[in-house]
C-alpha positions, 0 to 999 in steps of 0.5 A: 381091612381092620374096620371090616373086621371090626364090622363084623364082629359088632354085627355078630354081636348085635344078632346074638343079642337079638336072637337071644331064644328064652326058654321056657318057664319051669313049672310045678307038677299040677296031679300031684303034691307041692313040697316047699323044696320043689316050689323053691327049686321051681321059681330058681329057674323059673323065666324072670331067672331063664331073662338074667340068664341071657341077659349074662350070656350077652354081657359075656358076649359084650365083654368078649367084644370090647376085650378084642376091640381093646387088643386090635385097637391103634396106637397111633392117633392125630389128635387128643379126641384120637388120642381119648378114644384110643384110652377108652377103647383099651381102658374104660369100656372091657371094664364097664362091659365087665362091671355091667356082667359082674352086676348081672350076676349080683341081680339074678342072684336077689332075684331068685333070694326075692322069688323064694321069700316071696314062694315061702310066705305065699305057699305057708299063707295058703296051708294056714287059709287051707288050716282055717277053711277047716277050721270054719267048716267044722265051727259050722257043723257043729252049730248045724248039728246042735240046730237039729236039736234044738228044734228038735228041743223047741219042737217038743216045747223044753226049748225057746224059739229065740234059742234057734233064731240065735243059732241060725243068725251064728250060722248065716254069720258063719257061712258067710267068713267061710265064703271070704275065706274061700275067696282069700283061698282063690286070691293065694292059689292064683299068686300061687300058681302063677310063680311055679309057673302053672295054669292060674285056677290050677287046683293046689296039692301043698305037702303040710310041713312046720315052719322053719326056724333060725335063730337071732342069737349070736348073730354078728351084725359086721359079719352080715353088714360085710356079707350084704356089703359084697352080694348088693347089685346096688353098692355093687354098681356104685362101687364101679361107677366110682371106679370108671369115674376114675378110668374116665377121668385119667383118660381125660387128663391124661390126654390133652396138651390142653392146660385144662382139658376139655369135660375135666372139669366135668369128670372132677365133679362126676368123681366126686358126685361117684363116691358120695353115692358109693359111701352113702349107700354103704351108711345107709345098709349098715343102717338098714342092718340094725333096723332090721335086726332089732325088728327081727328081734322084735319079731322073735319076741312075738312068737312067745307072746303069740305062743302064751296067748294060744295057751292061755286059749286053749285052756280058757276052750277047756273050761267053755266046754266043761261049761257048755257039757254042763249046760251053763253056756249056749252052744254059740258060746262054746263056738266061739271059744273053739274059734278063739282057741283056733285062730291064736294057733294060726297066729301063733304058726304065722309069727314064726313065718314072719319071723323067719322071713326077716330072718331070710333077706336079713342072712340075704 
C-alpha cells in the first residue's frame, strides 16, 4: 500500500512538471512614450523570468515530495545498501531539493539584475544615438543652407567653384555618416524591442532623461564582498555541494559494517574537491570585488576627463563661430567644430552611463 501511495505521489509530481504553464511575455506599450522605470518593470516580468517562476514552483513541489518521502520512509533494512538508501531518502535528498530551490531563487534575482542592466544600457544608447542623429541632420542642414549661398555667389562671380565642390563632398560624407547612424538606430531598436517583449520592428519612443549617478566615495569593499557572497548562486551552489558531500560521506561511512565501506574513498575525494571549489570561489569573488572597485574609480575619473573635453570643445566652437561670422574660416571648418563639440557632449554622457552600469553591477 505504501509503495502505491509513493507511486501516486511521484506521478503527480511528474505531471505537474510536464504541464507547468508558461505566461505570455509582459510587453511595454507600443503607442506610448516609455520611461526607463517602465522599461525596467517590464523586463523584470518577461518570459525568461516567468520560466524561473515555473522552475521554482516545480522545485518547491519536489522539495515537498522529498519531505513526505522522508517522513514515511521505513527505518527497517536488511542490508547495508538498504540502510544507506533509507538514510539518503531521510537525510540527503530533502537537503538536495532544498538546495536546488534556493539556487533557483538566487538565479532568478541574478537574471533580473542582468536584464535591468542590459535594458538600461540599451535605453540610453538609443537616446544617445537619437541625439547623434539629430546632430548629424543639423550638420547636413547647415551645409545645405550654405551650399545654396555659395552657388549664388559662384553665379555672381564672387566665389570659387571649388568651394562649392568641397562643400558638396562634405555634404555627401555627412549623409553617409547619417546612414550609418540610422542603421545603428535600427539595430538598437531591435535589441530594445526584444528586451521589452515587443515586435522587433516596433517604433521606439523613449522619454528623455539624465543618466542616474552613483558616488564612489565611502564604499566599503568588505561589505560589498559579504553581500555578493550571500547573493551569488555559484557560491551558494558550491557551498551546497560541499554540505551535501559531507552528508553523503557520513551516510556511506555509518551505513556499512565493512571496515572500508564501498564508495568511501570516492566520497572522501568528493568532499575535498567540494571544499576546495567553494574556497576558490570565495577568493575569486574577493579578487573580482577589488578589480571592479579599481575599474569603478577609473570610470569615475573618465567622467571628469570627458567633461573637461566637452567644456574645451565648447570654447573652441565659440571661437570658431566668431571666426566664421567674420569670414576667416569656411562652413566646413565651422561645421566640424560644432560636430566635435556635440560628439564630446555625447561622449560625456556615455562616460556617465558606463560608470552607472559598472556601479550597478558592482553593487549587484
